[in-house]
VOPAGU-2260 file (C-alpha; in pm, 1 decimal, decimal comma):
REM VOPAGU-2260
SITE   aa  ch    i         X         Y         Z
SITE  UNK   A    0   10050,4   12309,8    7705,2
SITE  UNK   A    1   10334,0   12220,8    7941,1
SITE  UNK   A    2   10425,0   11854,5    7976,6
SITE  UNK   A    3   10600,4   11898,6    8314,3
SITE  UNK   A    4   10279,7   11773,6    8476,4
SITE  UNK   A    5   10046,5   11551,7    8275,6
SITE  UNK   A    6    9673,1   11531,7    8340,5
SITE  UNK   A    7    9467,3   11245,4    8203,8
SITE  UNK   A    8    9104,0   11153,9    8264,1
SITE  UNK   A    9    8915,3   10827,1    8285,2
SITE  UNK   A   10    8559,2   10924,9    8363,4
SITE  UNK   A   11    8547,4   11074,6    8713,2
SITE  UNK   A   12    8909,7   10976,9    8780,4
SITE  UNK   A   13    9181,6   11232,6    8712,0
SITE  UNK   A   14    9547,7   11133,5    8706,2
SITE  UNK   A   15    9812,8   11397,2    8778,7
SITE  UNK   A   16   10163,7   11285,3    8682,6
SITE  UNK   A   17   10487,8   11465,5    8764,4
SITE  UNK   A   18   10675,5   11436,7    8437,3
SITE  UNK   A   19   11033,6   11561,7    8469,1
SITE  UNK   A   20   11206,6   11227,6    8528,8
SITE  UNK   A   21   11546,5   11354,7    8414,4
SITE  UNK   A   22   11531,1   11608,2    8700,5
SITE  UNK   A   23   11386,4   11355,7    8948,8
SITE  UNK   A   24   11057,2   11546,3    8910,4
SITE  UNK   A   25   11199,1   11845,1    9097,6
SITE  UNK   A   26   10956,3   12133,3    9072,4
SITE  UNK   A   27   11097,1   12437,3    8894,8
SITE  UNK   A   28   10935,5   12771,8    8820,6
SITE  UNK   A   29   10728,6   12662,2    8521,0
SITE  UNK   A   30   10627,9   12332,0    8681,3
SITE  UNK   A   31   10512,4   12521,4    8989,5
SITE  UNK   A   32   10280,9   12736,0    8781,3
SITE  UNK   A   33   10152,9   12425,5    8606,5
SITE  UNK   A   34   10084,9   12261,4    8945,6
SITE  UNK   A   35    9880,1   12560,5    9061,1
SITE  UNK   A   36    9681,0   12571,6    8739,4
SITE  UNK   A   37    9609,0   12196,1    8745,9
SITE  UNK   A   38    9488,2   12221,3    9106,4
SITE  UNK   A   39    9243,4   12498,3    9021,7
SITE  UNK   A   40    9130,1   12324,2    8703,1
SITE  UNK   A   41    9049,8   11991,4    8869,2
SITE  UNK   A   42    8898,6   12120,7    9192,8
SITE  UNK   A   43    8660,0   12347,1    9002,1
SITE  UNK   A   44    8538,6   12057,8    8783,3
SITE  UNK   A   45    8235,5   11889,0    8940,8
SITE  UNK   A   46    8287,9   11581,3    8723,6
SITE  UNK   A   47    8613,6   11491,3    8905,7
SITE  UNK   A   48    8546,9   11241,8    9183,9
SITE  UNK   A   49    8899,6   11128,8    9272,1
SITE  UNK   A   50    9261,8   11203,9    9183,9
SITE  UNK   A   51    9566,1   10979,1    9155,2
SITE  UNK   A   52    9894,8   11165,6    9204,4
SITE  UNK   A   53   10192,7   10980,0    9058,3
SITE  UNK   A   54   10524,3   11041,4    8887,0
SITE  UNK   A   55   10731,7   10930,5    8588,8
SITE  UNK   A   56   11078,0   10780,8    8627,5
SITE  UNK   A   57   11266,6   10643,6    8927,8
SITE  UNK   A   58   11185,9   10920,7    9177,7
SITE  UNK   A   59   10853,8   11056,8    9297,2
SITE  UNK   A   60   10974,5   11412,2    9361,4
SITE  UNK   A   61   11304,4   11568,1    9467,9
SITE  UNK   A   62   11131,9   11884,0    9592,3
SITE  UNK   A   63   11210,5   12223,6    9449,3
SITE  UNK   A   64   11453,3   12242,4    9159,7
SITE  UNK   A   65   11749,0   12389,0    9347,9
SITE  UNK   A   66   11972,7   12358,6    9043,4
SITE  UNK   A   67   11736,4   12577,3    8841,0
SITE  UNK   A   68   11717,5   12828,8    9125,7
SITE  UNK   A   69   12095,4   12846,6    9146,4
SITE  UNK   A   70   12159,7   12888,9    8772,9
SITE  UNK   A   71   11867,9   13111,2    8670,7
SITE  UNK   A   72   11981,1   13425,2    8849,1
SITE  UNK   A   73   11674,1   13407,7    9072,4
SITE  UNK   A   74   11659,5   13626,0    9382,4
SITE  UNK   A   75   11518,6   13537,5    9721,2
SITE  UNK   A   76   11205,0   13728,3    9624,3
SITE  UNK   A   77   11173,6   13512,5    9312,1
SITE  UNK   A   78   11203,5   13196,4    9521,1
SITE  UNK   A   79   10941,8   13325,8    9765,7
SITE  UNK   A   80   10707,9   13399,2    9475,4
SITE  UNK   A   81   10760,7   13052,3    9328,8
SITE  UNK   A   82   10693,7   12891,8    9667,2
SITE  UNK   A   83   10373,9   13091,6    9703,8
SITE  UNK   A   84   10258,5   12973,6    9361,1
SITE  UNK   A   85   10316,8   12608,4    9451,8
SITE  UNK   A   86   10156,6   12666,2    9792,3
SITE  UNK   A   87    9845,7   12792,8    9614,8
SITE  UNK   A   88    9817,4   12457,2    9438,1
SITE  UNK   A   89    9882,4   12258,5    9756,2
SITE  UNK   A   90    9623,7   12453,8    9953,6
SITE  UNK   A   91    9369,9   12422,8    9673,3
SITE  UNK   A   92    9403,3   12043,7    9661,8
SITE  UNK   A   93    9417,8   11996,0   10040,7
SITE  UNK   A   94    9110,7   12210,7   10110,7
SITE  UNK   A   95    8907,7   12062,4    9826,1
SITE  UNK   A   96    8638,5   11795,2    9856,0
SITE  UNK   A   97    8819,2   11562,6    9614,0
SITE  UNK   A   98    9001,4   11266,1    9772,5
SITE  UNK   A   99    9355,5   11215,6    9642,7
SITE  UNK   A  100    9568,8   10901,9    9650,9
SITE  UNK   A  101    9943,8   10922,7    9585,4
SITE  UNK   A  102   10132,9   10638,4    9417,0
SITE  UNK   A  103   10489,9   10682,3    9541,5
SITE  UNK   A  104   10720,5   10462,6    9338,0
SITE  UNK   A  105   11057,0   10607,2    9438,7
SITE  UNK   A  106   11252,0   10863,0    9637,9
SITE  UNK   A  107   11087,6   11165,9    9798,0
SITE  UNK   A  108   11303,6   11455,4    9914,3
SITE  UNK   A  109   11263,7   11807,9   10050,4
SITE  UNK   A  110   10949,9   11976,8    9927,7
SITE  UNK   A  111   10851,0   11651,4    9764,3
SITE  UNK   A  112   10738,7   11546,2   10112,2
SITE  UNK   A  113   10487,6   11829,6   10114,8
SITE  UNK   A  114   10367,1   11754,2    9764,9
SITE  UNK   A  115   10324,3   11386,4    9856,6
SITE  UNK   A  116   10133,2   11482,5   10172,3
SITE  UNK   A  117    9890,9   11681,6    9960,4
SITE  UNK   A  118    9738,6   11338,3    9902,3
SITE  UNK   A  119    9492,4   11199,7   10154,1
SITE  UNK   A  120    9608,3   10838,8   10113,4
SITE  UNK   A  121    9960,8   10732,1   10020,5
SITE  UNK   A  122   10062,8   10399,0    9869,0
SITE  UNK   A  123   10442,2   10361,5    9863,7
SITE  UNK   A  124   10677,4   10116,1    9701,2
SITE  UNK   A  125   10890,2    9904,8    9930,1
SITE  UNK   A  126   11182,8   10066,7    9748,4
SITE  UNK   A  127   11076,6   10424,8    9832,3
SITE  UNK   A  128   11299,5   10642,6   10048,6
SITE  UNK   A  129   11221,4   10969,2   10229,2
SITE  UNK   A  130   11461,1   11247,7   10325,2
SITE  UNK   A  131   11458,4   11620,8   10403,0
SITE  UNK   A  132   11797,0   11771,3   10303,4
SITE  UNK   A  133   11673,2   12131,3   10351,7
SITE  UNK   A  134   11922,0   12231,1   10618,6
SITE  UNK   A  135   12203,0   12048,9   10439,6
SITE  UNK   A  136   12191,6   12315,9   10168,0
SITE  UNK   A  137   12110,5   12605,8   10400,4
SITE  UNK   A  138   11738,9   12628,6   10325,9
SITE  UNK   A  139   11421,8   12601,7   10532,4
SITE  UNK   A  140   11110,1   12389,1   10475,3
SITE  UNK   A  141   10852,4   12495,0   10218,5
SITE  UNK   A  142   10572,5   12336,0   10014,2
SITE  UNK   A  143   10372,1   12272,7   10329,4
SITE  UNK   A  144   10637,6   12055,5   10494,3
SITE  UNK   A  145   10643,7   12246,6   10824,8
SITE  UNK   A  146   10269,2   12187,3   10863,7
SITE  UNK   A  147   10183,0   11867,8   10676,5
SITE  UNK   A  148   10481,6   11663,6   10798,6
SITE  UNK   A  149   10423,6   11704,6   11176,3
SITE  UNK   A  150   10049,8   11656,9   11118,4
SITE  UNK   A  151   10131,5   11317,9   10966,5
SITE  UNK   A  152   10409,0   11187,5   11190,1
SITE  UNK   A  153   10419,4   11412,2   11495,8
SITE  UNK   A  154   10645,3   11701,6   11583,5
SITE  UNK   A  155   10935,7   11499,2   11726,1
SITE  UNK   A  156   10973,5   11276,7   11422,0
SITE  UNK   A  157   10926,0   11569,5   11187,2
SITE  UNK   A  158   11207,9   11750,9   11363,3
SITE  UNK   A  159   11422,6   11437,7   11344,0
SITE  UNK   A  160   11383,6   11436,8   10966,0
SITE  UNK   A  161   11438,2   11811,7   10934,3
SITE  UNK   A  162   11726,4   11853,5   11180,0
SITE  UNK   A  163   11922,0   11534,2   11118,9
SITE  UNK   A  164   12071,3   11398,3   10797,8
SITE  UNK   A  165   11852,7   11089,5   10808,4
SITE  UNK   A  166   11685,2   10894,1   10530,9
SITE  UNK   A  167   11401,3   10661,3   10625,0
SITE  UNK   A  168   11293,4   10357,4   10428,1
SITE  UNK   A  169   10940,3   10257,4   10335,3
SITE  UNK   A  170   10893,4   10029,3   10636,7
SITE  UNK   A  171   10989,0   10311,7   10873,2
SITE  UNK   A  172   10764,4   10555,0   10685,3
SITE  UNK   A  173   10475,0   10314,2   10736,3
SITE  UNK   A  174   10556,4   10270,2   11105,9
SITE  UNK   A  175   10573,7   10648,4   11154,8
SITE  UNK   A  176   10245,6   10710,7   10970,2
SITE  UNK   A  177   10405,4   10898,7   10682,7
SITE  UNK   A  178   10243,3   10660,7   10432,8
SITE  UNK   A  179    9932,7   10440,6   10453,2
SITE  UNK   A  180   10050,9   10127,4   10273,5
SITE  UNK   A  181   10372,1    9973,0   10145,6
SITE  UNK   A  182   10352,6    9731,9    9853,4
SITE  UNK   A  183   10590,7    9576,3    9604,2
SITE  UNK   A  184   10723,7    9819,6    9347,0
SITE  UNK   A  185   10527,2    9662,2    9063,5
SITE  UNK   A  186   10202,5    9686,2    9261,5
SITE  UNK   A  187   10204,5   10057,5    9351,1
SITE  UNK   A  188   10008,1   10179,1    9048,7
SITE  UNK   A  189    9744,9    9907,8    9066,4
SITE  UNK   A  190    9692,9    9947,8    9440,8
SITE  UNK   A  191    9652,0   10325,9    9408,8
SITE  UNK   A  192    9398,5   10264,4    9132,5
SITE  UNK   A  193    9208,7   10026,5    9363,2
SITE  UNK   A  194    9188,9   10293,5    9633,7
SITE  UNK   A  195    9055,0   10549,3    9386,4
SITE  UNK   A  196    8808,3   10295,8    9244,6
SITE  UNK   A  197    8675,8   10229,3    9596,5
SITE  UNK   A  198    8600,3   10599,3    9638,3
SITE  UNK   A  199    8439,1   10625,7    9296,7
SITE  UNK   A  200    8237,4   10308,1    9343,0
SITE  UNK   A  201    8090,2   10422,4    9672,7
SITE  UNK   A  202    7943,6   10742,4    9813,2
SITE  UNK   A  203    8199,9   10953,9    9630,0
SITE  UNK   A  204    8075,4   11293,7    9746,0
SITE  UNK   A  205    8057,4   11178,8   10108,7
SITE  UNK   A  206    8418,5   11054,9   10096,1
SITE  UNK   A  207    8518,7   11391,5    9955,7
SITE  UNK   A  208    8337,4   11586,4   10226,0
SITE  UNK   A  209    8489,6   11366,0   10497,7
SITE  UNK   A  210    8833,2   11445,8   10355,4
SITE  UNK   A  211    8755,0   11817,8   10349,3
SITE  UNK   A  212    8631,2   11822,2   10709,3
SITE  UNK   A  213    8946,3   11651,7   10839,5
SITE  UNK   A  214    9189,0   11852,8   10627,3
SITE  UNK   A  215    9042,1   12195,8   10699,2
SITE  UNK   A  216    8959,4   12122,4   11062,0
SITE  UNK   A  217    9316,3   12149,8   11184,5
SITE  UNK   A  218    9324,9   12521,5   11107,4
SITE  UNK   A  219    8993,4   12613,9   11271,7
SITE  UNK   A  220    8834,1   12628,0   11614,8
SITE  UNK   A  221    8644,8   12329,8   11752,2
SITE  UNK   A  222    8322,2   12530,8   11734,3
SITE  UNK   A  223    8377,2   12605,7   11364,9
SITE  UNK   A  224    8446,2   12239,0   11296,3
SITE  UNK   A  225    8129,3   12130,1   11476,8
SITE  UNK   A  226    7922,6   12384,0   11283,6
SITE  UNK   A  227    8072,7   12262,2   10955,1
SITE  UNK   A  228    8007,5   11898,9   11048,7
SITE  UNK   A  229    7644,1   11973,7   11130,3
SITE  UNK   A  230    7588,1   12163,9   10806,7
SITE  UNK   A  231    7768,0   11902,8   10597,0
SITE  UNK   A  232    7581,9   11600,4   10732,4
SITE  UNK   A  233    7250,2   11777,5   10686,8
SITE  UNK   A  234    7333,4   11869,2   10330,4
SITE  UNK   A  235    7434,5   11510,8   10255,0
SITE  UNK   A  236    7119,5   11374,1   10421,1
SITE  UNK   A  237    6907,0   11561,2   10166,7
SITE  UNK   A  238    7081,9   11412,2    9862,4
SITE  UNK   A  239    6925,4   11131,4    9660,9
SITE  UNK   A  240    7243,2   10924,2    9697,4
SITE  UNK   A  241    7237,3   10940,1   10076,7
SITE  UNK   A  242    6862,6   10874,7   10094,3
SITE  UNK   A  243    6904,4   10558,0    9887,7
SITE  UNK   A  244    7199,8   10434,6   10094,9
SITE  UNK   A  245    7034,9   10517,3   10427,7
SITE  UNK   A  246    6716,1   10337,8   10325,8
SITE  UNK   A  247    6914,8   10029,5   10222,9
SITE  UNK   A  248    7109,6   10035,9   10550,8
SITE  UNK   A  249    6793,1   10075,6   10757,3
SITE  UNK   A  250    6624,4    9789,7   10571,9
SITE  UNK   A  251    6921,7    9561,4   10631,4
SITE  UNK   A  252    6922,5    9638,0   11004,6
SITE  UNK   A  253    6546,2    9601,6   11054,7
SITE  UNK   A  254    6465,1    9327,4   11308,9
SITE  UNK   A  255    6317,6    9015,8   11152,8
């Protein structure tokens, strides 16, 4: 089994770790296939309730491995195929009903932005930095960046990152809405674990369905979203977990 991405389990919690620190966790051809396979493996496992996405070494992810592309003799068609493979994994995670928290301990560049934004909640180190660099090397956004980045920070700021040679720090990323929290570098892992534990300690399936409704809703009509909401809340209402929680809530609110 490839060690470019490690998967570990602790009960209902799955941890997905980018593990090419010497390459700043840049995603090459093999790592892309591993990413896709991990996404399908975890999202098809009903025992997974939450995912932590993190990385080994000083950087979170430098995007696609441009050095490997340049030295492998790959053609444009090969690069398109590799992007489609990675996109499969991104789409599978984003459209799933499993909430994902990213622990971003270092730099994020290029397609790494899209991989980071696969997560539904992002905890970043105060030392993290974020940059595009696509146009600097004559390439265009991939790995979901053209969709996920403007969805997170708005079109104007997304274009600022993509069309200017600008690097933003963690405080700016928080202000723009690119990340949810900024903490000290030595607290990133523990804070991400706390977020995942909150999901797992509560109505886990309901958190997951809420994530799915928001993530998939952007690509559908309002009518489709309303129909999905109605079906989802009804399905949840019939579960034993929801019945217990609703009864407890109703009892607590009953006039004395």
